[in-house]
CHARMM-style PDB file with segment names, atoms N, HN, CA, C and O in Angstrom:
ATOM      1  N   MET     1      90.398   3.407   5.254  1.00  0.00      PROA
ATOM      2  CA  MET     1      90.269   2.951   6.550  1.00  0.00      PROA
ATOM      3  C   MET     1      90.808   2.435   7.638  1.00  0.00      PROA
ATOM      4  O   MET     1      91.524   1.443   7.507  1.00  0.00      PROA
ATOM      5  N   ARG     2      90.627   2.878   8.662  1.00  0.00      PROA
ATOM      6  HN  ARG     2      90.044   3.684   8.769  1.00  0.00      PROA
ATOM      7  CA  ARG     2      91.699   2.248  10.102  1.00  0.00      PROA
ATOM      8  C   ARG     2      90.847   1.418  11.036  1.00  0.00      PROA
ATOM      9  O   ARG     2      89.862   1.644  11.739  1.00  0.00      PROA
ATOM     10  N   GLY     3      91.553   0.447  10.791  1.00  0.00      PROA
ATOM     11  HN  GLY     3      92.353   0.263  10.220  1.00  0.00      PROA
ATOM     12  CA  GLY     3      91.012  -0.548  12.323  1.00  0.00      PROA
ATOM     13  C   GLY     3      90.177  -2.092  11.498  1.00  0.00      PROA
ATOM     14  O   GLY     3      90.445  -2.711  10.468  1.00  0.00      PROA
ATOM     15  N   PRO     4      89.619  -2.177  12.046  1.00  0.00      PROA
ATOM     16  CA  PRO     4      88.591  -2.458  13.533  1.00  0.00      PROA
ATOM     17  C   PRO     4      89.081  -2.069  14.340  1.00  0.00      PROA
ATOM     18  O   PRO     4      90.242  -2.238  13.969  1.00  0.00      PROA
ATOM     19  N   TYR     5      89.158  -1.526  15.473  1.00  0.00      PROA
ATOM     20  HN  TYR     5      88.214  -1.388  15.775  1.00  0.00      PROA
ATOM     21  CA  TYR     5      90.182  -1.400  16.797  1.00  0.00      PROA
ATOM     22  C   TYR     5      89.125  -2.177  18.010  1.00  0.00      PROA
ATOM     23  O   TYR     5      87.931  -1.907  17.877  1.00  0.00      PROA
ATOM     24  N   GLY     6      89.345  -2.723  18.684  1.00  0.00      PROA
ATOM     25  HN  GLY     6      90.315  -2.942  18.791  1.00  0.00      PROA
ATOM     26  CA  GLY     6      88.558  -3.353  19.897  1.00  0.00      PROA
ATOM     27  C   GLY     6      88.541  -3.255  21.207  1.00  0.00      PROA
ATOM     28  O   GLY     6      89.753  -3.217  21.417  1.00  0.00      PROA
ATOM     29  N   SER     7      88.028  -3.186  22.270  1.00  0.00      PROA
ATOM     30  HN  SER     7      87.043  -3.218  22.098  1.00  0.00      PROA
ATOM     31  CA  SER     7      88.417  -2.946  23.575  1.00  0.00      PROA
ATOM     32  C   SER     7      87.031  -4.152  24.167  1.00  0.00      PROA
ATOM     33  O   SER     7      86.124  -4.587  23.458  1.00  0.00      PROA
ATOM     34  N   SER     8      87.256  -4.442  25.570  1.00  0.00      PROA
ATOM     35  HN  SER     8      87.994  -4.089  26.146  1.00  0.00      PROA
ATOM     36  CA  SER     8      86.042  -4.777  26.673  1.00  0.00      PROA
ATOM     37  C   SER     8      86.318  -4.496  27.588  1.00  0.00      PROA
ATOM     38  O   SER     8      87.429  -4.049  27.873  1.00  0.00      PROA
ATOM     39  N   ARG     9      85.452  -4.655  28.304  1.00  0.00      PROA
ATOM     40  HN  ARG     9      84.549  -5.018  28.073  1.00  0.00      PROA
ATOM     41  CA  ARG     9      85.551  -4.285  29.979  1.00  0.00      PROA
ATOM     42  C   ARG     9      84.024  -5.366  30.439  1.00  0.00      PROA
ATOM     43  O   ARG     9      82.872  -5.531  30.037  1.00  0.00      PROA
ATOM     44  N   VAL    10      84.884  -5.862  31.452  1.00  0.00      PROA
ATOM     45  HN  VAL    10      85.820  -5.728  31.778  1.00  0.00      PROA
ATOM     46  CA  VAL    10      83.970  -6.954  32.729  1.00  0.00      PROA
ATOM     47  C   VAL    10      82.803  -5.919  32.415  1.00  0.00      PROA
ATOM     48  O   VAL    10      83.016  -4.774  32.015  1.00  0.00      PROA
ATOM     49  N   GLY    11      81.723  -6.384  32.611  1.00  0.00      PROA
ATOM     50  HN  GLY    11      81.550  -7.314  32.936  1.00  0.00      PROA
ATOM     51  CA  GLY    11      80.317  -6.040  32.719  1.00  0.00      PROA
ATOM     52  C   GLY    11      79.823  -5.084  31.864  1.00  0.00      PROA
ATOM     53  O   GLY    11      78.680  -4.669  32.050  1.00  0.00      PROA
ATOM     54  N   GLU    12      80.741  -4.508  30.616  1.00  0.00      PROA
ATOM     55  HN  GLU    12      81.670  -4.846  30.464  1.00  0.00      PROA
ATOM     56  CA  GLU    12      80.415  -3.744  29.595  1.00  0.00      PROA
ATOM     57  C   GLU    12      80.415  -4.655  27.901  1.00  0.00      PROA
ATOM     58  O   GLU    12      79.920  -4.305  26.830  1.00  0.00      PROA
ATOM     59  N   GLY    13      81.031  -5.647  28.199  1.00  0.00      PROA
ATOM     60  HN  GLY    13      81.433  -5.932  29.070  1.00  0.00      PROA
ATOM     61  CA  GLY    13      80.747  -6.365  26.918  1.00  0.00      PROA
ATOM     62  C   GLY    13      82.388  -5.800  26.491  1.00  0.00      PROA
ATOM     63  O   GLY    13      83.391  -5.440  27.107  1.00  0.00      PROA
ATOM     64  N   MET    14      81.982  -5.965  25.102  1.00  0.00      PROA
ATOM     65  HN  MET    14      81.167  -6.257  24.601  1.00  0.00      PROA
ATOM     66  CA  MET    14      83.208  -5.549  23.454  1.00  0.00      PROA
ATOM     67  C   MET    14      82.523  -4.375  23.120  1.00  0.00      PROA
ATOM     68  O   MET    14      81.328  -4.102  23.233  1.00  0.00      PROA
ATOM     69  N   LYS    15      83.629  -3.611  22.617  1.00  0.00      PROA
ATOM     70  HN  LYS    15      84.600  -3.833  22.525  1.00  0.00      PROA
ATOM     71  CA  LYS    15      83.039  -2.478  21.960  1.00  0.00      PROA
ATOM     72  C   LYS    15      84.558  -2.016  20.875  1.00  0.00      PROA
ATOM     73  O   LYS    15      85.703  -1.798  21.273  1.00  0.00      PROA
ATOM     74  N   SER    16      83.883  -1.973  19.046  1.00  0.00      PROA
ATOM     75  HN  SER    16      82.953  -2.150  18.723  1.00  0.00      PROA
ATOM     76  CA  SER    16      84.364  -1.664  18.307  1.00  0.00      PROA
ATOM     77  C   SER    16      84.665  -0.854  17.946  1.00  0.00      PROA
ATOM     78  O   SER    16      83.891  -0.017  18.411  1.00  0.00      PROA
ATOM     79  N   ILE    17      85.635  -0.175  17.088  1.00  0.00      PROA
ATOM     80  HN  ILE    17      86.264  -0.854  16.710  1.00  0.00      PROA
ATOM     81  CA  ILE    17      85.343   1.152  16.150  1.00  0.00      PROA
ATOM     82  C   ILE    17      86.347   1.104  15.113  1.00  0.00      PROA
ATOM     83  O   ILE    17      87.537   0.808  15.220  1.00  0.00      PROA
ATOM     84  N   THR    18      85.664   1.450  14.061  1.00  0.00      PROA
ATOM     85  HN  THR    18      84.697   1.690  13.974  1.00  0.00      PROA
ATOM     86  CA  THR    18      86.659   1.948  12.911  1.00  0.00      PROA
ATOM     87  C   THR    18      86.569   2.806  11.896  1.00  0.00      PROA
ATOM     88  O   THR    18      85.528   3.044  11.284  1.00  0.00      PROA
ATOM     89  N   ILE    19      87.721   3.332  11.667  1.00  0.00      PROA
ATOM     90  HN  ILE    19      88.566   3.139  12.164  1.00  0.00      PROA
ATOM     91  CA  ILE    19      88.248   5.040  11.268  1.00  0.00      PROA
ATOM     92  C   ILE    19      87.897   5.208   9.447  1.00  0.00      PROA
ATOM     93  O   ILE    19      88.706   4.678   8.685  1.00  0.00      PROA
ATOM     94  N   TYR    20      86.791   5.886   8.904  1.00  0.00      PROA
ATOM     95  HN  TYR    20      86.134   6.317   9.523  1.00  0.00      PROA
ATOM     96  CA  TYR    20      87.080   5.871   7.872  1.00  0.00      PROA
ATOM     97  C   TYR    20      87.485   7.373   7.387  1.00  0.00      PROA
ATOM     98  O   TYR    20      86.796   8.303   7.807  1.00  0.00      PROA
ATOM     99  N   GLU    21      88.418   7.603   6.645  1.00  0.00      PROA
ATOM    100  HN  GLU    21      88.978   6.848   6.304  1.00  0.00      PROA
ATOM    101  CA  GLU    21      88.323   9.136   6.099  1.00  0.00      PROA
ATOM    102  C   GLU    21      88.196   9.450   4.337  1.00  0.00      PROA
ATOM    103  O   GLU    21      88.500   8.822   3.322  1.00  0.00      PROA
ATOM    104  N   ILE    22      87.635  10.645   4.606  1.00  0.00      PROA
ATOM    105  HN  ILE    22      87.388  11.155   5.430  1.00  0.00      PROA
ATOM    106  CA  ILE    22      86.355  10.333   3.538  1.00  0.00      PROA
ATOM    107  C   ILE    22      86.590  11.845   2.838  1.00  0.00      PROA
ATOM    108  O   ILE    22      86.244  12.830   3.491  1.00  0.00      PROA
ATOM    109  N   ASP    23      87.047  11.979   1.807  1.00  0.00      PROA
ATOM    110  HN  ASP    23      87.328  11.179   1.277  1.00  0.00      PROA
ATOM    111  CA  ASP    23      86.789  12.843   1.133  1.00  0.00      PROA
ATOM    112  C   ASP    23      85.145  13.864   0.991  1.00  0.00      PROA
ATOM    113  O   ASP    23      84.076  13.353   0.656  1.00  0.00      PROA
ATOM    114  N   GLN    24      85.335  15.378   1.346  1.00  0.00      PROA
ATOM    115  HN  GLN    24      86.203  15.793   1.618  1.00  0.00      PROA
ATOM    116  CA  GLN    24      84.295  15.613   1.500  1.00  0.00      PROA
ATOM    117  C   GLN    24      83.095  15.517   0.376  1.00  0.00      PROA
ATOM    118  O   GLN    24      81.898  15.287   0.554  1.00  0.00      PROA
ATOM    119  N   SER    25      83.777  15.756  -0.769  1.00  0.00      PROA
ATOM    120  HN  SER    25      84.748  15.943  -0.913  1.00  0.00      PROA
ATOM    121  CA  SER    25      82.753  15.212  -1.675  1.00  0.00      PROA
ATOM    122  C   SER    25      82.088  14.256  -1.889  1.00  0.00      PROA
ATOM    123  O   SER    25      81.124  14.015  -2.615  1.00  0.00      PROA
ATOM    124  N   LYS    26      82.937  13.477  -0.887  1.00  0.00      PROA
ATOM    125  HN  LYS    26      83.720  13.673  -0.297  1.00  0.00      PROA
ATOM    126  CA  LYS    26      82.101  12.181  -1.244  1.00  0.00      PROA
ATOM    127  C   LYS    26      81.197  11.471  -0.254  1.00  0.00      PROA
ATOM    128  O   LYS    26      80.654  10.393  -0.497  1.00  0.00      PROA
ATOM    129  N   ILE    27      81.057  12.227   1.010  1.00  0.00      PROA
ATOM    130  HN  ILE    27      81.497  13.103   1.207  1.00  0.00      PROA
ATOM    131  CA  ILE    27      80.476  11.522   2.506  1.00  0.00      PROA
ATOM    132  C   ILE    27      79.058  10.886   1.836  1.00  0.00      PROA
ATOM    133  O   ILE    27      78.840   9.676   1.895  1.00  0.00      PROA
ATOM    134  N   ALA    28      78.248  11.697   1.282  1.00  0.00      PROA
ATOM    135  HN  ALA    28      78.425  12.681   1.234  1.00  0.00      PROA
ATOM    136  CA  ALA    28      76.877  10.809   1.267  1.00  0.00      PROA
ATOM    137  C   ALA    28      76.837   9.403   0.312  1.00  0.00      PROA
ATOM    138  O   ALA    28      75.905   8.628   0.524  1.00  0.00      PROA
ATOM    139  N   GLU    29      77.597   9.143  -0.489  1.00  0.00      PROA
ATOM    140  HN  GLU    29      78.354   9.773  -0.661  1.00  0.00      PROA
ATOM    141  CA  GLU    29      78.088   8.239  -1.083  1.00  0.00      PROA
ATOM    142  C   GLU    29      78.768   6.866  -0.285  1.00  0.00      PROA
ATOM    143  O   GLU    29      78.519   5.672  -0.452  1.00  0.00      PROA
ATOM    144  N   ALA    30      79.868   7.643   0.784  1.00  0.00      PROA
ATOM    145  HN  ALA    30      80.071   8.613   0.920  1.00  0.00      PROA
ATOM    146  CA  ALA    30      80.049   6.989   1.773  1.00  0.00      PROA
ATOM    147  C   ALA    30      79.378   6.324   3.144  1.00  0.00      PROA
ATOM    148  O   ALA    30      79.642   5.162   3.456  1.00  0.00      PROA
ATOM    149  N   MET    31      78.395   7.248   4.020  1.00  0.00      PROA
ATOM    150  HN  MET    31      78.181   8.192   3.766  1.00  0.00      PROA
ATOM    151  CA  MET    31      77.419   6.643   4.126  1.00  0.00      PROA
ATOM    152  C   MET    31      76.474   5.719   4.031  1.00  0.00      PROA
ATOM    153  O   MET    31      75.855   5.025   4.837  1.00  0.00      PROA
ATOM    154  N   ILE    32      76.494   5.873   2.711  1.00  0.00      PROA
ATOM    155  HN  ILE    32      76.997   6.437   2.056  1.00  0.00      PROA
ATOM    156  CA  ILE    32      75.374   4.719   2.171  1.00  0.00      PROA
ATOM    157  C   ILE    32      76.075   3.162   2.002  1.00  0.00      PROA
ATOM    158  O   ILE    32      75.640   2.126   2.505  1.00  0.00      PROA
ATOM    159  N   ALA    33      77.385   3.327   1.075  1.00  0.00      PROA
ATOM    160  HN  ALA    33      77.738   4.169   0.667  1.00  0.00      PROA
ATOM    161  CA  ALA    33      78.220   2.523   1.395  1.00  0.00      PROA
ATOM    162  C   ALA    33      78.275   1.929   3.021  1.00  0.00      PROA
ATOM    163  O   ALA    33      77.875   0.782   3.223  1.00  0.00      PROA
ATOM    164  N   ILE    34      78.612   2.477   3.770  1.00  0.00      PROA
ATOM    165  HN  ILE    34      78.937   3.409   3.605  1.00  0.00      PROA
ATOM    166  CA  ILE    34      79.331   1.769   5.044  1.00  0.00      PROA
ATOM    167  C   ILE    34      78.027   1.478   5.761  1.00  0.00      PROA
ATOM    168  O   ILE    34      78.203   0.517   6.511  1.00  0.00      PROA
ATOM    169  N   GLY    35      76.953   1.879   5.811  1.00  0.00      PROA
ATOM    170  HN  GLY    35      76.810   2.659   5.203  1.00  0.00      PROA
ATOM    171  CA  GLY    35      75.617   1.504   6.176  1.00  0.00      PROA
ATOM    172  C   GLY    35      75.388   0.162   5.615  1.00  0.00      PROA
ATOM    173  O   GLY    35      74.831  -0.682   6.317  1.00  0.00      PROA
ATOM    174  N   LYS    36      75.774  -0.121   4.388  1.00  0.00      PROA
ATOM    175  HN  LYS    36      76.226   0.565   3.818  1.00  0.00      PROA
ATOM    176  CA  LYS    36      75.427  -1.425   3.192  1.00  0.00      PROA
ATOM    177  C   LYS    36      76.542  -2.253   4.137  1.00  0.00      PROA
ATOM    178  O   LYS    36      76.207  -3.425   4.311  1.00  0.00      PROA
ATOM    179  N   ARG    37      77.554  -1.945   4.653  1.00  0.00      PROA
ATOM    180  HN  ARG    37      77.826  -0.993   4.512  1.00  0.00      PROA
ATOM    181  CA  ARG    37      78.636  -3.293   5.142  1.00  0.00      PROA
ATOM    182  C   ARG    37      78.185  -3.516   6.121  1.00  0.00      PROA
ATOM    183  O   ARG    37      78.130  -4.738   6.265  1.00  0.00      PROA
ATOM    184  N   TYR    38      77.733  -2.906   7.084  1.00  0.00      PROA
ATOM    185  HN  TYR    38      77.777  -1.914   6.967  1.00  0.00      PROA
ATOM    186  CA  TYR    38      77.118  -3.077   8.280  1.00  0.00      PROA
ATOM    187  C   TYR    38      75.818  -3.843   8.403  1.00  0.00      PROA
ATOM    188  O   TYR    38      75.501  -4.555   9.356  1.00  0.00      PROA
ATOM    189  N   GLN    39      75.237  -3.647   7.508  1.00  0.00      PROA
ATOM    190  HN  GLN    39      75.495  -3.069   6.733  1.00  0.00      PROA
ATOM    191  CA  GLN    39      73.615  -4.351   7.221  1.00  0.00      PROA
ATOM    192  C   GLN    39      73.331  -5.557   7.645  1.00  0.00      PROA
ATOM    193  O   GLN    39      72.258  -5.751   8.217  1.00  0.00      PROA
ATOM    194  N   LYS    40      74.329  -6.682   7.422  1.00  0.00      PROA
ATOM    195  HN  LYS    40      75.201  -6.524   6.957  1.00  0.00      PROA
ATOM    196  CA  LYS    40      74.494  -7.999   7.904  1.00  0.00      PROA
ATOM    197  C   LYS    40      74.654  -7.907   9.674  1.00  0.00      PROA
ATOM    198  O   LYS    40      74.799  -8.927  10.347  1.00  0.00      PROA
ATOM    199  N   TYR    41      74.622  -7.044  10.048  1.00  0.00      PROA
ATOM    200  HN  TYR    41      74.504  -6.215   9.501  1.00  0.00      PROA
ATOM    201  CA  TYR    41      74.615  -6.938  11.566  1.00  0.00      PROA
ATOM    202  C   TYR    41      73.232  -6.643  11.775  1.00  0.00      PROA
ATOM    203  O   TYR    41      73.080  -7.219  12.852  1.00  0.00      PROA
ATOM    204  N   PHE    42      72.052  -6.121  11.484  1.00  0.00      PROA
ATOM    205  HN  PHE    42      72.176  -5.653  10.609  1.00  0.00      PROA
ATOM    206  CA  PHE    42      71.028  -5.880  11.642  1.00  0.00      PROA
ATOM    207  C   PHE    42      70.432  -7.123  12.499  1.00  0.00      PROA
ATOM    208  O   PHE    42      70.721  -8.192  11.959  1.00  0.00      PROA
ATOM    209  N   GLY    43      69.746  -7.254  13.580  1.00  0.00      PROA
ATOM    210  HN  GLY    43      69.512  -6.386  14.018  1.00  0.00      PROA
ATOM    211  CA  GLY    43      68.798  -8.043  14.144  1.00  0.00      PROA
ATOM    212  C   GLY    43      69.823  -9.609  14.978  1.00  0.00      PROA
ATOM    213  O   GLY    43      69.334 -10.661  15.387  1.00  0.00      PROA
ATOM    214  N   VAL    44      71.365  -9.168  14.978  1.00  0.00      PROA
ATOM    215  HN  VAL    44      71.762  -8.313  14.645  1.00  0.00      PROA
ATOM    216  CA  VAL    44      71.852  -9.603  15.909  1.00  0.00      PROA
ATOM    217  C   VAL    44      71.500  -9.506  17.221  1.00  0.00      PROA
ATOM    218  O   VAL    44      71.815  -8.437  17.744  1.00  0.00      PROA
ATOM    219  N   PRO    45      70.874 -10.398  17.994  1.00  0.00      PROA
ATOM    220  CA  PRO    45      70.234  -9.939  19.443  1.00  0.00      PROA
ATOM    221  C   PRO    45      71.831  -9.540  20.376  1.00  0.00      PROA
ATOM    222  O   PRO    45      72.926 -10.088  20.252  1.00  0.00      PROA
ATOM    223  N   GLY    46      71.361  -8.221  21.441  1.00  0.00      PROA
ATOM    224  HN  GLY    46      70.471  -7.776  21.542  1.00  0.00      PROA
ATOM    225  CA  GLY    46      72.767  -7.710  21.946  1.00  0.00      PROA
ATOM    226  C   GLY    46      73.551  -7.044  21.172  1.00  0.00      PROA
ATOM    227  O   GLY    46      73.928  -5.911  21.472  1.00  0.00      PROA
ATOM    228  N   LEU    47      73.833  -7.526  20.298  1.00  0.00      PROA
ATOM    229  HN  LEU    47      73.527  -8.447  20.055  1.00  0.00      PROA
ATOM    230  CA  LEU    47      74.772  -5.755  18.769  1.00  0.00      PROA
ATOM    231  C   LEU    47      73.823  -4.578  18.456  1.00  0.00      PROA
ATOM    232  O   LEU    47      72.772  -4.574  17.815  1.00  0.00      PROA
ATOM    233  N   THR    48      74.702  -3.243  19.293  1.00  0.00      PROA
ATOM    234  HN  THR    48      75.556  -3.246  19.814  1.00  0.00      PROA
ATOM    235  CA  THR    48      74.207  -2.943  18.619  1.00  0.00      PROA
ATOM    236  C   THR    48      75.684  -1.464  18.004  1.00  0.00      PROA
ATOM    237  O   THR    48      76.862  -1.437  18.362  1.00  0.00      PROA
ATOM    238  N   HSD    49      74.939  -0.443  17.013  1.00  0.00      PROA
ATOM    239  HN  HSD    49      73.982  -0.466  16.722  1.00  0.00      PROA
ATOM    240  CA  HSD    49      75.679   0.356  16.333  1.00  0.00      PROA
ATOM    241  C   HSD    49      75.303   1.303  16.472  1.00  0.00      PROA
ATOM    242  O   HSD    49      74.469   1.662  17.303  1.00  0.00      PROA
ATOM    243  N   SER    50      76.075   2.185  15.340  1.00  0.00      PROA
ATOM    244  HN  SER    50      76.753   1.894  14.665  1.00  0.00      PROA
ATOM    245  CA  SER    50      75.931   3.405  15.142  1.00  0.00      PROA
ATOM    246  C   SER    50      77.130   3.930  14.566  1.00  0.00      PROA
ATOM    247  O   SER    50      78.285   3.746  14.952  1.00  0.00      PROA
ATOM    248  N   ILE    51      76.544   4.895  13.180  1.00  0.00      PROA
ATOM    249  HN  ILE    51      75.606   5.044  12.867  1.00  0.00      PROA
ATOM    250  CA  ILE    51      77.608   5.848  12.605  1.00  0.00      PROA
ATOM    251  C   ILE    51      77.381   7.147  12.364  1.00  0.00      PROA
ATOM    252  O   ILE    51      76.451   7.776  11.860  1.00  0.00      PROA
ATOM    253  N   GLU    52      78.732   7.501  12.966  1.00  0.00      PROA
ATOM    254  HN  GLU    52      79.488   6.990  13.375  1.00  0.00      PROA
ATOM    255  CA  GLU    52      78.850   8.987  13.555  1.00  0.00      PROA
ATOM    256  C   GLU    52      79.284   9.797  12.519  1.00  0.00      PROA
ATOM    257  O   GLU    52      79.400   9.262  11.416  1.00  0.00      PROA
ATOM    258  N   LEU    53      79.482  10.682  12.608  1.00  0.00      PROA
ATOM    259  HN  LEU    53      79.387  11.117  13.503  1.00  0.00      PROA
ATOM    260  CA  LEU    53      79.958  11.401  10.998  1.00  0.00      PROA
ATOM    261  C   LEU    53      80.622  12.518  11.812  1.00  0.00      PROA
ATOM    262  O   LEU    53      79.944  13.435  12.275  1.00  0.00      PROA
ATOM    263  N   TRP    54      82.197  12.424  12.017  1.00  0.00      PROA
ATOM    264  HN  TRP    54      82.747  11.679  11.641  1.00  0.00      PROA
ATOM    265  CA  TRP    54      83.137  13.512  12.419  1.00  0.00      PROA
ATOM    266  C   TRP    54      83.818  14.360  12.042  1.00  0.00      PROA
ATOM    267  O   TRP    54      84.111  14.076  10.881  1.00  0.00      PROA
ATOM    268  N   VAL    55      84.272  15.275  12.328  1.00  0.00      PROA
ATOM    269  HN  VAL    55      84.034  15.506  13.272  1.00  0.00      PROA
ATOM    270  CA  VAL    55      85.248  16.519  11.709  1.00  0.00      PROA
ATOM    271  C   VAL    55      86.357  16.961  11.700  1.00  0.00      PROA
ATOM    272  O   VAL    55      86.826  16.214  12.558  1.00  0.00      PROA
ATOM    273  N   GLU    56      86.970  17.434  11.484  1.00  0.00      PROA
ATOM    274  HN  GLU    56      86.589  18.041  10.787  1.00  0.00      PROA
ATOM    275  CA  GLU    56      87.964  17.802  12.204  1.00  0.00      PROA
ATOM    276  C   GLU    56      88.430  19.147  12.364  1.00  0.00      PROA
ATOM    277  O   GLU    56      88.571  19.768  11.311  1.00  0.00      PROA
ATOM    278  N   THR    57      88.717  19.778  13.491  1.00  0.00      PROA
ATOM    279  HN  THR    57      88.602  19.273  14.346  1.00  0.00      PROA
ATOM    280  CA  THR    57      88.069  21.044  14.395  1.00  0.00      PROA
ATOM    281  C   THR    57      88.047  22.017  13.065  1.00  0.00      PROA
ATOM    282  O   THR    57      87.101  22.711  12.694  1.00  0.00      PROA
ATOM    283  N   ALA    58      89.164  21.901  12.533  1.00  0.00      PROA
ATOM    284  HN  ALA    58      89.933  21.337  12.835  1.00  0.00      PROA
ATOM    285  CA  ALA    58      89.009  23.634  11.621  1.00  0.00      PROA
ATOM    286  C   ALA    58      87.902  23.201  10.673  1.00  0.00      PROA
ATOM    287  O   ALA    58      87.679  24.036   9.798  1.00  0.00      PROA
ATOM    288  N   ASP    59      87.318  22.347  10.638  1.00  0.00      PROA
ATOM    289  HN  ASP    59      87.499  21.668  11.350  1.00  0.00      PROA
ATOM    290  CA  ASP    59      85.984  22.187   9.229  1.00  0.00      PROA
ATOM    291  C   ASP    59      85.008  22.616  10.052  1.00  0.00      PROA
ATOM    292  O   ASP    59      84.251  23.548   9.780  1.00  0.00      PROA
ATOM    293  N   ALA    60      84.975  21.631  11.599  1.00  0.00      PROA
ATOM    294  HN  ALA    60      85.590  20.874  11.820  1.00  0.00      PROA
ATOM    295  CA  ALA    60      83.984  22.061  12.447  1.00  0.00      PROA
ATOM    296  C   ALA    60      83.794  23.866  13.171  1.00  0.00      PROA
ATOM    297  O   ALA    60      82.778  24.330  13.690  1.00  0.00      PROA
ATOM    298  N   LEU    61      84.920  24.450  12.997  1.00  0.00      PROA
ATOM    299  HN  LEU    61      85.745  24.073  12.576  1.00  0.00      PROA
ATOM    300  CA  LEU    61      84.891  25.739  12.935  1.00  0.00      PROA
ATOM    301  C   LEU    61      84.239  26.975  12.454  1.00  0.00      PROA
ATOM    302  O   LEU    61      83.613  27.995  12.745  1.00  0.00      PROA
ATOM    303  N   LYS    62      84.917  26.056  11.301  1.00  0.00      PROA
ATOM    304  HN  LYS    62      85.425  25.228  11.065  1.00  0.00      PROA
ATOM    305  CA  LYS    62      84.102  26.873   9.789  1.00  0.00      PROA
ATOM    306  C   LYS    62      82.586  26.794   9.518  1.00  0.00      PROA
ATOM    307  O   LYS    62      81.812  27.646   9.083  1.00  0.00      PROA
ATOM    308  N   VAL    63      82.395  25.519   9.904  1.00  0.00      PROA
ATOM    309  HN  VAL    63      83.024  24.827  10.258  1.00  0.00      PROA
ATOM    310  CA  VAL    63      80.989  25.795  10.662  1.00  0.00      PROA
ATOM    311  C   VAL    63      79.936  25.960  11.193  1.00  0.00      PROA
ATOM    312  O   VAL    63      78.713  25.948  11.051  1.00  0.00      PROA
ATOM    313  N   MET    64      80.718  26.114  11.829  1.00  0.00      PROA
ATOM    314  HN  MET    64      81.712  26.123  11.944  1.00  0.00      PROA
ATOM    315  CA  MET    64      80.057  27.139  13.134  1.00  0.00      PROA
ATOM    316  C   MET    64      79.932  28.694  12.569  1.00  0.00      PROA
ATOM    317  O   MET    64      78.824  29.227  12.637  1.00  0.00      PROA
ATOM    318  N   GLU    65      80.867  29.308  12.104  1.00  0.00      PROA
ATOM    319  HN  GLU    65      81.767  28.875  12.049  1.00  0.00      PROA
ATOM    320  CA  GLU    65      80.996  30.633  12.053  1.00  0.00      PROA
ATOM    321  C   GLU    65      79.946  30.917  10.660  1.00  0.00      PROA
ATOM    322  O   GLU    65      79.562  32.040  10.332  1.00  0.00      PROA
ATOM    323  N   LYS    66      79.680  29.955  10.122  1.00  0.00      PROA
ATOM    324  HN  LYS    66      79.993  29.044  10.389  1.00  0.00      PROA
ATOM    325  CA  LYS    66      78.658  30.577   8.810  1.00  0.00      PROA
ATOM    326  C   LYS    66      77.334  30.039   9.528  1.00  0.00      PROA
ATOM    327  O   LYS    66      76.427  30.319   8.744  1.00  0.00      PROA
ATOM    328  N   THR    67      76.830  29.444  10.567  1.00  0.00      PROA
ATOM    329  HN  THR    67      77.567  29.216  11.203  1.00  0.00      PROA
ATOM    330  CA  THR    67      76.082  29.124  11.248  1.00  0.00      PROA
ATOM    331  C   THR    67      75.573  30.626  11.821  1.00  0.00      PROA
ATOM    332  O   THR    67      74.457  31.123  11.672  1.00  0.00      PROA
ATOM    333  N   LYS    68      76.953  31.300  12.652  1.00  0.00      PROA
ATOM    334  HN  LYS    68      77.860  30.896  12.773  1.00  0.00      PROA
ATOM    335  CA  LYS    68      76.718  32.278  13.754  1.00  0.00      PROA
ATOM    336  C   LYS    68      76.173  33.198  12.649  1.00  0.00      PROA
ATOM    337  O   LYS    68      75.221  33.936  12.903  1.00  0.00      PROA
ATOM    338  N   LYS    69      76.716  33.181  11.491  1.00  0.00      PROA
ATOM    339  HN  LYS    69      77.489  32.581  11.285  1.00  0.00      PROA
ATOM    340  CA  LYS    69      76.638  34.763  10.448  1.00  0.00      PROA
ATOM    341  C   LYS    69      75.414  34.684   9.686  1.00  0.00      PROA
ATOM    342  O   LYS    69      75.028  35.778   9.271  1.00  0.00      PROA
ATOM    343  N   SER    70      74.492  33.400   9.303  1.00  0.00      PROA
ATOM    344  HN  SER    70      74.805  32.512   9.639  1.00  0.00      PROA
ATOM    345  CA  SER    70      73.181  33.587   9.156  1.00  0.00      PROA
ATOM    346  C   SER    70      72.027  33.423   9.669  1.00  0.00      PROA
ATOM    347  O   SER    70      70.897  33.352   9.185  1.00  0.00      PROA
ATOM    348  N   ARG    71      72.636  33.346  11.208  1.00  0.00      PROA
ATOM    349  HN  ARG    71      73.553  33.404  11.601  1.00  0.00      PROA
ATOM    350  CA  ARG    71      71.711  33.578  12.095  1.00  0.00      PROA
ATOM    351  C   ARG    71      71.186  35.484  11.966  1.00  0.00      PROA
ATOM    352  OT1 ARG    71      70.319  35.937  12.713  1.00  0.00      PROA
TER     353      ARG     71
END
């Protein structure tokens, strides 16, 4: 885990990001754990959140190539 890092802009409010580096074999388990970690913030007025899965460019290219071959 790296962060959380925060920033703010007048009229936009505050933003925060936390980066988790996860072994591919544990992605499903990690997504559940991260979701539970942020559950306590559900329902807080004006607060929104998202959990996004990002991959390194090399891994994304591999997935794209596999998708291309399966068409």
